[in-house]
N, C-alpha and C positions, 0 to 999 in steps of 0.2 A: 504494500500500500504506500509506495514511495511517492505518489502524487498527492498525498493527503497531508495537509499542514494545519497547524493551529492558526485560527483566524487572527488577523492583526488589524490595527487601525488603517494601515495602508490598503487593506482589502475593501474598505467601506464602499467606495463608489460602485464597484462591480457587484458586490453582494447586494447592495441596495437596489440596483437595477433588476437583478433576478427576483429578489424578494418582492419588489413593487409589482412586477408583472403577475406574480401569483396572487398577491393581495387584490389587485385590480380585478382579476377574474372572480374572486370571492365577492367583491363589492358589486360587480355587475350581476352576478347570479342571485345574491341576497342583499339587495339594496335596502331592504327593510331592517337589516341588522348592521351592515357595514357602511361607514361613511367613506366618501372619496377623499382620502387624506394621504399625506406622506406617511407611509406605513413603517418606516424605519428611520426615525429621527436620530441624529448623531449621538445625542445623549443616551438614548435607549441602546443604541449599538454599543457604545462604550461600556454600559452596564452589562450587556450580554457577554462581551468578550472578557470581562473581568469576573463574572459570577456564574457563567454557564460553560458547557462544553461546546465549543464552536470550532468547526473544522471547515476547510475549503479544499476543493479538488482543483489542482492546477496542472496544466500542460504548457510547457514552454513559458512559464510565468503568467499565463492567462488563467484567470479563475473561470472554471466551467460549472461549478456547483458548490453548494454549501449545505451544512446541517448544523442545527442548533438544538441542544438538549439541556434541560435543567434537571437537577437532582431534586426529588421530592420524597419526603418522609411521610408515612401515613399518620393520620391523627391518632392521638393516644386515647382511644375509647375502647371500652371492654368488648364490643362486638366485632371489632376488626383486629386482625393479626397485624403486628407491626411489620411494615415493608418499606423498602427504599426502592424507588424506581427512577428511571430516566424518562422524562417526558419530552418528546420531540416537539419543540416549538415551531420548527420550520425545517423543511428540506426542499431545496430547489436546484434545478439544473438549467443552464442556459438553453433557451428554446432551440438553438441550432445544434445542440448536442444531446437531446433527449433520446432515450432508447439505445444508448451506447454503453450502458453499464455503470455510469458515473453515480447515479443515485444509489444503486446497490452497493457500490464500493464505500460510499459515505455511510450508509446504514450499517454495513458490516464493521466499519471502523468504530462506530459508536457502540455496537454490540460487543466488540472486543474490549473496549474501554470499560463497559458495564461488567463484563466477566472479571476483569482484573480488579475491579472495586467491589466485588461481591454484591452487585445490584440484583434485586429480585426479578425485575421485569422492565421492559421498555414499553412505554405507552405513548399514544398519540391520538389526536382527534382528526377525523376526516368528515367533511361535509358530504351529505348524500348525493349532491349534484356532481361531485368530483369523481366520476366513475374511473377515470384513468388512474387516479391515486389509489382508489380502492383496489383495483386490479393489481397495481404495483405492490401494495402491501400484502395482498393475498399471495402473490408470487414469491415474496420473501418469507412466507410462512406465518405471518401475523394472522391472528384470529380475532373476531369481534369479542369484546368483553361485555359491553352493554350498549344500549341504544337510548337516545333521547327522542321522544316523540313530541310533536307540537300540534296545536289546533289554532292556526292563525286567525285572529279576529279582526 
């Protein structure tokens, strides 16, 4: 996985470009939930690269994809077993490089990091309209854990 590096401040512009395209798709599909905004302000990006696991995939110094995961500990309540998970906040690949294995390599890098740190599971949220992401995660072996249903009023 020698094309995968820790995300840095120098990566901001390219990561933001990929991140924004993904966010815009969400804002277009669910404009009742998402605002059309700058989805990755610099202050938030700095917080992520400081406090989350943030990796980029590069070929010849060009960023082609990224993954961002945060460590979460379960709430300390009697009915739940204590668990520590990585929650994937974002995974994106430059639109000209989709279906070339980059997303898979990024996911496997996070999975490797999780195993090294005795993490119990990797979790993420996928919106129901995003069928390509659903198929991608199924292909990687992820399985649905729960579903949220809505009755839009």
